C-alpha positions in Angstrom: 56.7 -58.2 -43.3 56.2 -61.9 -42.7 59.8 -62.3 -41.6 59.4 -59.7 -38.9 56.3 -61.4 -37.6 58.1 -64.7 -37.4 61.1 -63.0 -35.7 58.9 -61.3 -33.2 57.0 -64.5 -32.4 60.3 -66.4 -32.0 61.7 -63.8 -29.7 58.5 -63.7 -27.7 58.5 -67.5 -27.3 62.2 -67.6 -26.5 61.9 -65.0 -23.7 58.8 -66.6 -22.2 60.6 -70.0 -22.3 63.6 -68.5 -20.5 61.3 -67.0 -17.8 59.5 -70.3 -17.4 62.8 -72.3 -17.3 64.1 -70.0 -14.5 60.8 -70.3 -12.6 60.7 -74.1 -12.8 64.3 -74.2 -11.6 63.4 -72.2 -8.6 60.2 -74.0 -8.0 61.6 -77.5 -8.1 65.1 -76.8 -6.8 66.4 -79.4 -9.3 68.1 -79.4 -12.6 69.4 -76.3 -14.3 67.8 -73.7 -16.5 69.2 -75.2 -19.7 67.5 -78.5 -19.0 64.2 -76.9 -18.3 64.5 -74.7 -21.4 65.2 -77.7 -23.6 62.3 -79.6 -22.1 59.9 -76.6 -22.5 61.0 -76.0 -26.0 60.6 -79.7 -27.0 57.2 -79.9 -25.5 56.2 -76.6 -27.1 57.3 -77.7 -30.5 55.7 -81.1 -30.2 52.3 -80.2 -28.7 52.2 -76.9 -30.7 52.6 -78.8 -33.9 49.9 -81.3 -32.9 47.5 -78.4 -31.9 48.2 -76.6 -35.2 47.6 -79.8 -37.2 44.3 -80.4 -35.4 43.1 -76.9 -35.9 44.0 -77.0 -39.6 42.1 -80.3 -40.0 39.1 -78.9 -38.1 38.9 -75.8 -40.3 39.5 -77.9 -43.5 36.7 -80.4 -42.5 34.4 -77.4 -41.7 35.1 -75.9 -45.2 34.5 -79.2 -47.0 31.3 -79.9 -45.0 29.8 -76.5 -45.6 31.1 -76.2 -49.2 33.3 -73.2 -48.6 35.5 -72.2 -51.4 38.9 -71.0 -50.4 40.8 -68.4 -52.5 44.5 -68.7 -52.4 47.4 -67.4 -54.4 49.1 -70.0 -56.7 51.9 -69.8 -59.1 55.5 -68.6 -58.7 55.6 -65.3 -57.0 59.3 -64.8 -57.9 58.7 -65.3 -61.6 55.8 -62.9 -61.7 53.2 -65.6 -62.6 51.0 -65.2 -59.6 47.3 -65.5 -60.0 44.3 -66.1 -57.8 42.9 -69.6 -57.8 39.7 -71.0 -56.3 40.2 -74.4 -54.7 37.1 -76.5 -54.2 
């Protein structure tokens, strides 16, 4: 299921990036769609990563500050040694 979500999100981002690249080419009357696509993709990956990191740190700091325990699965899921751990 996780692979399908990633595939769907990637296709969605790709098509939105294609539309934005065509729009920027028409709007600016310069460059070509490939250049705009590369620029959009690079900015999306760079700023998207920064935003995701910032959000992760914000949630992590909130959890530490408010003493929230997080349950997560640890162990090797392929070897059948999965168990639930409580991280503090």
